[in-house]
Legacy VTK file of the C-alpha trace (Angstrom):
# vtk DataFile Version 3.0
C-alpha trace
ASCII
DATASET POLYDATA
POINTS 222 float
25.421 22.629 -80.267
21.664 21.965 -79.905
20.118 21.259 -83.463
16.372 22.104 -83.074
14.698 23.236 -86.224
13.827 26.642 -84.794
16.778 27.872 -85.416
18.849 24.798 -87.742
18.633 25.444 -91.357
20.690 22.855 -93.701
23.234 24.327 -96.170
24.049 22.452 -98.962
26.822 24.319 -101.685
26.930 22.994 -105.451
24.279 19.783 -105.415
24.956 19.589 -109.146
26.297 17.798 -111.834
30.121 19.268 -112.880
31.031 18.608 -109.230
28.833 15.240 -108.273
28.503 13.037 -111.495
30.363 10.406 -112.709
32.698 11.645 -115.656
31.496 15.243 -114.365
35.038 17.729 -116.128
37.243 17.215 -112.587
35.623 14.039 -111.662
39.479 12.489 -111.585
40.080 14.663 -109.299
37.393 14.599 -107.019
35.810 11.439 -107.511
38.359 8.767 -105.212
36.922 11.059 -102.247
33.328 10.666 -103.421
33.572 7.535 -103.160
35.105 7.302 -100.163
33.050 9.660 -98.454
29.822 8.537 -100.071
29.264 12.008 -100.839
26.487 11.353 -102.833
24.092 9.451 -100.469
25.393 10.676 -97.540
23.394 13.903 -98.987
20.472 12.569 -99.933
20.663 11.139 -96.166
20.270 14.673 -94.918
18.884 16.296 -97.526
15.689 13.327 -96.633
16.001 13.892 -92.167
15.857 17.679 -92.635
12.626 17.601 -94.898
11.602 14.920 -92.526
11.379 16.398 -89.285
11.009 19.884 -90.622
14.657 21.967 -91.050
15.489 24.350 -93.478
17.260 23.523 -95.991
19.129 26.053 -98.154
20.692 25.273 -101.542
23.560 27.848 -102.591
24.653 27.273 -106.295
26.866 28.235 -108.735
26.411 29.252 -112.232
28.608 31.068 -114.581
26.448 32.667 -117.372
28.202 33.571 -120.728
29.004 37.534 -119.136
31.423 36.337 -116.953
33.696 34.739 -119.073
34.553 38.916 -119.759
35.933 38.807 -116.311
40.030 39.880 -116.390
41.225 37.729 -113.634
41.282 35.661 -111.883
42.638 32.552 -109.702
43.534 28.863 -111.002
40.267 27.503 -110.067
38.183 30.151 -111.512
40.329 29.816 -115.134
40.012 25.774 -114.761
36.088 26.522 -114.334
35.491 28.581 -117.010
37.308 27.080 -119.879
35.892 23.764 -118.895
31.930 25.405 -119.355
31.437 24.204 -115.266
28.345 25.462 -114.118
27.988 26.788 -117.718
24.270 29.417 -118.097
23.796 31.388 -120.243
22.213 34.042 -118.169
20.225 34.702 -115.326
16.830 34.720 -117.443
16.705 31.831 -118.633
17.059 28.074 -118.247
17.098 27.118 -122.330
20.284 24.283 -122.234
19.940 23.807 -117.550
17.980 20.293 -117.582
20.424 17.363 -117.561
23.020 20.334 -117.944
26.586 20.442 -115.729
24.788 23.249 -113.954
21.692 20.790 -112.930
21.142 19.563 -109.692
22.347 15.996 -109.444
19.297 13.580 -110.364
19.592 11.687 -107.120
19.298 14.924 -105.337
16.427 17.019 -107.418
13.385 16.182 -105.652
14.175 17.590 -102.947
15.769 20.886 -104.262
12.532 21.549 -105.985
9.407 20.123 -103.063
8.416 23.920 -103.601
10.243 24.390 -99.644
13.902 24.261 -99.971
15.323 28.020 -100.563
17.923 27.823 -103.977
19.481 31.578 -103.384
20.989 33.147 -106.224
24.383 32.001 -107.008
27.895 32.502 -105.435
30.259 33.456 -108.445
33.210 32.485 -106.921
33.146 30.347 -103.094
31.733 32.269 -101.210
28.490 33.641 -100.512
29.408 37.318 -100.463
27.918 37.681 -103.577
24.853 36.241 -103.346
21.381 36.103 -100.814
22.192 33.280 -98.806
22.727 35.743 -95.153
19.386 37.736 -95.929
17.405 34.143 -96.399
18.931 32.925 -93.076
18.176 35.769 -91.629
14.564 36.328 -92.865
13.800 33.657 -91.776
15.609 33.828 -87.907
17.983 31.085 -88.337
20.942 31.379 -86.314
22.600 28.114 -86.708
23.810 25.837 -89.723
24.920 22.932 -90.272
27.119 23.052 -93.955
27.616 20.067 -96.237
27.862 20.248 -100.117
30.834 20.484 -103.008
33.864 21.852 -102.963
34.756 21.250 -98.595
38.588 23.363 -99.046
36.638 26.372 -101.540
33.067 27.020 -101.618
31.833 24.476 -97.832
34.984 26.493 -96.106
34.302 29.344 -97.553
31.050 29.625 -96.934
31.683 28.170 -93.310
33.982 31.926 -92.706
31.972 34.205 -94.048
28.727 32.393 -92.137
30.566 32.778 -88.773
32.324 36.014 -88.834
28.437 37.114 -89.602
27.597 35.297 -86.679
26.195 32.425 -87.041
26.846 28.873 -85.309
27.900 26.908 -88.004
28.333 22.710 -88.567
30.246 20.876 -91.110
28.792 17.113 -91.825
32.652 15.576 -92.863
31.408 13.516 -94.878
28.650 15.072 -97.063
31.633 17.093 -98.655
34.367 16.209 -100.923
37.774 17.938 -102.561
39.883 17.767 -105.377
43.009 15.878 -104.909
45.220 18.026 -107.086
48.132 16.788 -107.988
50.035 19.650 -107.229
47.690 21.765 -105.142
47.815 19.345 -102.892
44.765 16.898 -100.920
42.110 19.123 -100.146
40.250 17.077 -98.353
42.816 17.004 -95.776
43.517 20.474 -95.950
39.293 21.003 -95.285
39.375 18.567 -92.635
41.716 20.598 -90.988
40.749 23.953 -91.271
37.283 22.813 -90.445
38.081 22.063 -87.076
39.971 25.555 -86.348
36.554 26.703 -87.239
34.451 25.149 -85.665
34.272 22.982 -83.076
30.846 20.887 -84.662
32.026 18.517 -87.317
29.567 16.135 -87.629
28.922 12.717 -89.914
26.028 12.774 -91.547
24.765 9.870 -88.830
25.196 11.952 -86.297
23.244 15.081 -87.751
20.201 12.614 -89.080
20.041 11.756 -85.498
20.252 15.312 -84.533
16.817 16.362 -86.860
15.167 13.096 -86.172
15.292 13.981 -82.759
14.484 17.651 -81.853
10.825 18.687 -81.821
9.449 19.963 -84.980
9.014 23.595 -85.952
6.226 24.954 -85.361
4.314 27.374 -88.292
LINES 1 223
222 0 1 2 3 4 5 6 7 8 9 10 11 12 13 14 15 16 17 18 19 20 21 22 23 24 25 26 27 28 29 30 31 32 33 34 35 36 37 38 39 40 41 42 43 44 45 46 47 48 49 50 51 52 53 54 55 56 57 58 59 60 61 62 63 64 65 66 67 68 69 70 71 72 73 74 75 76 77 78 79 80 81 82 83 84 85 86 87 88 89 90 91 92 93 94 95 96 97 98 99 100 101 102 103 104 105 106 107 108 109 110 111 112 113 114 115 116 117 118 119 120 121 122 123 124 125 126 127 128 129 130 131 132 133 134 135 136 137 138 139 140 141 142 143 144 145 146 147 148 149 150 151 152 153 154 155 156 157 158 159 160 161 162 163 164 165 166 167 168 169 170 171 172 173 174 175 176 177 178 179 180 181 182 183 184 185 186 187 188 189 190 191 192 193 194 195 196 197 198 199 200 201 202 203 204 205 206 207 208 209 210 211 212 213 214 215 216 217 218 219 220 221
């Protein structure tokens, strides 16, 4: 892929406290991978490089509203999130209790997300973007290529990757700007994601490679 600001965007899933902040509800499962990949540092570098070089940035967040707790069924990860109160907000129309909560942005990344240029989509409700407006937002701005990073590598990142590919976007995944749980029963999500990302797209890049692409690309003209 030739990453140019004219047609390429950075998409980050779930840059939120409940999966990135130390001590979060799944820290025991994701903390080692976050440290090994230097995920937070690399997300910071990606946000900075995209903004400095005129690339569009899109955030696809995860929010669980109080009404969602009335769901009658769900998989083990859904149940874990609901039982632990992860990504919780009262509803879509209030930010009561949001600042500093698990649903809030990781403080190191918040200045980039709240810069007035980053597009924050409506929330995805399970793993993929089928339930939010990410694809619409990308298409309305002429984006045809996506650089994908964020959390969790084998769940939301992979689900976004699959859906974006099915919608005709060219995609690259940033291998060291993601992380996944290593679960004692389910297995190592990092290994699963690494294999599946390779099967799904040829463009699995490092943060260094993406920053280099962003830096040398001509800036997008309004």
